[in-house]
C-alpha positions in Angstrom: 64.3 3.0 -43.7 66.1 -0.1 -44.2 69.5 -1.3 -43.2 72.1 -2.8 -46.3 71.0 -6.2 -46.0 66.9 -5.2 -47.0 66.0 -7.0 -44.2 63.2 -3.8 -42.8 62.5 -1.3 -40.5 66.6 -0.8 -38.4 66.8 -2.9 -35.5 63.7 -5.5 -36.8 64.4 -8.1 -39.0 62.2 -8.5 -42.1 59.1 -11.0 -41.1 60.3 -14.1 -43.1 57.7 -15.0 -46.1 56.0 -18.0 -45.4 56.5 -18.6 -41.8 59.7 -20.0 -41.6 61.4 -21.0 -38.5 64.5 -18.3 -38.9 61.9 -15.8 -39.1 60.0 -16.8 -36.7 62.5 -17.2 -34.0 64.6 -14.2 -34.7 61.4 -11.8 -34.5 58.7 -13.6 -33.9 56.5 -11.0 -36.1 55.9 -14.2 -38.6 55.0 -17.0 -36.1 51.7 -18.2 -36.1 49.5 -18.8 -32.5 48.0 -22.1 -32.5 45.3 -22.2 -29.8 46.0 -22.4 -25.9 45.8 -25.2 -24.2 44.4 -23.6 -20.9 41.4 -21.8 -23.2 43.0 -18.4 -22.4 42.4 -15.4 -24.4 45.4 -14.3 -26.7 46.3 -10.2 -25.4 46.5 -7.5 -28.9 49.4 -6.2 -26.3 51.4 -9.5 -26.5 53.9 -7.5 -27.6 54.3 -5.6 -24.7 55.7 -8.8 -22.9 59.3 -10.0 -23.6 58.5 -13.0 -25.9 55.0 -13.5 -26.0 54.7 -13.7 -29.2 57.9 -15.3 -30.5 57.3 -18.4 -27.6 53.3 -18.7 -28.0 52.8 -17.1 -24.0 48.9 -16.2 -23.2 48.3 -12.9 -21.1 45.3 -12.3 -19.1 43.2 -10.0 -20.7 42.6 -6.8 -18.8 40.2 -6.4 -15.9 36.8 -4.0 -16.5 37.3 -0.4 -14.9 36.0 -0.6 -11.5 34.1 2.8 -11.7 31.8 0.8 -14.8 31.2 -2.1 -12.4 29.7 0.7 -10.2 27.8 2.7 -12.3 26.6 -0.4 -14.2 25.2 -1.7 -11.0 23.7 1.5 -9.7 21.7 1.4 -12.8 20.6 -2.1 -12.0 19.3 -1.2 -8.3 17.7 2.0 -10.5 15.8 -0.2 -13.0 14.8 -2.8 -10.9 13.2 0.1 -7.9 11.3 1.8 -11.0 10.1 -2.3 -11.9 8.9 -2.3 -8.2 7.8 1.2 -8.3 5.4 0.3 -11.7 4.3 -2.8 -10.4 2.9 -1.4 -7.4 -0.5 -2.8 -7.2 -3.4 0.0 -6.9 -4.3 -1.5 -3.4 -1.2 -0.4 -2.1 -1.9 2.8 -2.2 -5.3 2.7 -1.3 -4.2 1.3 2.4 -1.8 3.8 2.5 -4.1 6.8 1.9 -6.6 5.1 4.3 -4.1 4.4 7.4 -3.0 7.8 6.4 -6.9 9.3 6.3 -7.9 7.5 9.5 -4.5 8.6 11.2 -5.0 12.5 11.0 -8.8 11.5 11.8 -8.2 10.0 15.0 -5.1 13.1 15.0 -8.1 15.9 14.6 -10.3 14.0 18.0 -7.5 13.4 20.4 -6.2 17.0 19.7 -9.7 18.3 20.4 -10.0 15.7 23.6 -6.8 16.9 24.6 -7.3 20.7 24.4 -10.1 19.9 27.5 -6.5 19.1 30.1 -4.9 22.1 28.8 -3.8 24.5 31.6 -4.4 28.1 30.2 -7.8 29.2 27.6 -4.6 30.1 25.3 -3.1 26.5 25.4 -6.6 25.9 25.1 -6.9 27.7 21.5 -4.1 27.3 20.2 -4.7 23.3 20.4 -8.3 23.5 19.0 -6.2 25.8 15.9 -3.9 22.2 15.3 -6.9 20.1 15.5 -9.3 21.6 13.1 -5.8 21.7 10.9 -5.2 17.8 11.2 -9.3 17.4 9.7 -8.2 19.3 7.3 -6.1 17.5 6.5 -8.4 14.3 6.6 -10.5 16.1 4.0 -7.9 16.4 1.7 -7.2 12.4 1.5 -11.0 11.5 1.8 -11.6 14.2 -1.3 -8.6 12.4 -3.4 -10.0 8.8 -2.9 -13.3 9.9 -4.2 -11.9 11.4 -7.1 -10.4 8.2 -7.4 -13.4 6.0 -7.3 -12.7 4.6 -3.5 -14.8 4.9 -0.7 -12.8 6.6 2.2 -14.6 4.7 4.9 -14.1 0.9 3.1 -10.4 2.5 2.6 -9.9 3.3 6.4 -11.7 0.2 7.7 -9.0 -2.2 8.1 -6.9 0.4 10.2 -9.7 1.6 12.8 -8.7 -1.6 15.4 -4.8 -1.4 14.6 -4.7 2.5 15.8 -7.4 2.4 18.0 -5.8 0.1 20.0 -2.7 2.2 20.0 -4.2 5.2 21.6 -6.2 3.0 24.0 -2.9 1.5 25.3 -1.2 5.3 24.7 -3.7 7.5 26.7 -2.1 10.5 27.9 -2.7 10.8 31.9 -2.5 14.5 32.0 -1.4 17.6 29.9 2.6 16.8 29.8 2.1 13.1 28.4 -0.7 14.2 25.6 1.7 16.5 24.3 4.8 14.4 24.0 2.5 11.9 22.6 1.5 14.4 20.0 5.0 15.2 19.2 6.6 11.8 19.2 4.3 9.4 18.0 3.2 11.3 15.0 6.4 12.7 14.0 7.8 9.4 14.0 4.1 7.8 11.8 4.8 11.4 9.4 8.8 10.2 9.3 8.2 6.7 7.8 5.1 7.9 5.4 7.7 10.2 3.8 9.9 7.5 3.6 7.3 5.5 1.4 6.4 8.4 -0.4 9.3 8.3 -2.8 8.3 5.3 -4.4 4.6 6.6 -4.9 3.6 8.1 -8.0 4.4 11.7 -8.5 0.2 13.4 -7.8 -0.1 10.5 -4.3 3.2 11.4 -3.1 2.2 15.5 -3.8 -0.7 14.4 -1.6 1.0 12.7 1.2 3.7 15.2 1.7 0.9 18.1 1.6 -1.1 16.2 4.7 2.0 16.0 6.7 3.2 19.8 6.6 3.9 20.7 9.9 0.1 22.3 11.4 2.4 24.0 14.0 2.2 21.3 17.4 5.5 20.4 16.9 6.8 24.1 18.0 4.0 24.6 20.5 4.7 21.0 22.5 8.5 21.6 22.3 8.1 25.2 24.6 5.2 23.9 26.6 7.3 20.4 27.9 10.8 22.2 27.7 8.8 24.8 30.2 7.5 22.8 32.4 10.6 20.5 32.4 12.8 24.0 33.4 10.0 25.1 35.9 10.3 20.9 37.4 13.0 19.0 36.2 11.7 16.4 37.8 9.3 15.5 35.0 12.0 14.5 32.6 12.6 11.6 33.5 8.9 10.8 33.3 8.3 11.9 30.2 11.2 10.1 28.6 10.0 6.9 29.6 6.6 7.9 28.1 8.2 8.7 25.3 9.8 5.0 25.1 7.0 3.5 25.5 4.8 5.2 22.8 7.6 4.1 20.1 7.3 0.7 21.8 3.4 0.5 21.1 3.8 2.2 17.9 6.1 -0.4 16.3 4.1 -3.2 18.1 0.9 -2.3 15.8 2.9 -0.7 12.8 4.4 -5.1 12.4 0.6 -6.0 13.3 -0.8 -3.7 10.4 2.6 -5.2 8.0 1.1 -8.7 8.7 -2.6 -8.1 8.1 -2.1 -5.8 5.1 0.9 -7.5 2.9 0.2 -5.0 -0.1 0.6 -1.7 1.7 4.1 -3.2 3.6 5.3 -4.7 -0.2 5.6 -0.7 -0.8 8.7 -1.3 1.3 10.0 -3.4 -1.3 10.2 -0.3 -3.7 12.9 1.2 -1.5 15.8 -1.1 -2.3 17.3 -3.8 -0.6 17.7 -4.8 3.2 21.0 -2.1 3.2 18.6 1.1 2.2 15.7 -0.4 4.4 18.4 -0.3 7.6 19.1 2.7 6.1 15.8 4.4 6.5 15.0 2.9 9.8 18.2 4.4 10.8 17.1 7.8 9.9 14.1 7.7 11.2 15.7 6.8 14.3 17.8 9.3 14.7 15.0 11.9 13.7 13.7 10.7 16.6 17.0 11.1 18.7 16.7 14.6 17.8 12.8 15.4 18.9 13.7 13.8 22.3 16.9 16.2 22.9 14.4 19.1 21.4 12.5 18.9 24.4 15.3 18.2 26.8 14.5 14.5 27.3 17.4 12.2 27.1 17.1 8.6 25.3 
């Protein structure tokens, strides 16, 4: 539809052929836009800005959508973790399984020894049964190592000294201390193994999680310790201090292992950045606090 003058659409002057000044000043449709002296890009939406086309005003390009940026960042994080996971050296997995195997072997030894302090025959039988389950877990890891051509003894050797040192420094004085050590110390180690398992190949991850399956010692320890506290509330303070000492000694030996076995420590890189690691240790701390509450001990 045109007006009587033939200028084009109603209300808009027809574009000037050849870009004459009159047409450019009237509607800007025929005005050529020169390069912007500040190097800014011309927006396709200049017409939404009054006078933008007519006067050569450059507008900023719209910012990328923040959700899209967040998705891109998450994708990069996943790719980085996958790259680290793919580059994990075999020695790191061997170290982890060697540490796990020796941990299960020493757990069997400790439980069998602690059974001698059991106050009743029922308790002795129960603890001996848990010890047998720990040895079965050791055999499972040992069989896996042999299956992939690794000598289990050589895989365990680097961890004999730090774990033996930990157990020598935390020898329980009585039956209740032995139960707290089994429940608190072993559970913290299990939490850490489960976190590390997230960066392992599926078959190794399944092995680790199976070996960490509860052998029944958690419920056994909680029941016996809570009963002892109910019978004599004064033991709670002593056992709480004992639990703190166990955690402190465990962290000291863990740092020693991390320094001496750099490949094993490198597994942590597969978990994520410093924020992810902080969240990991926060989860372990919260789990420890929950276990102390279950025992009836304050942290």
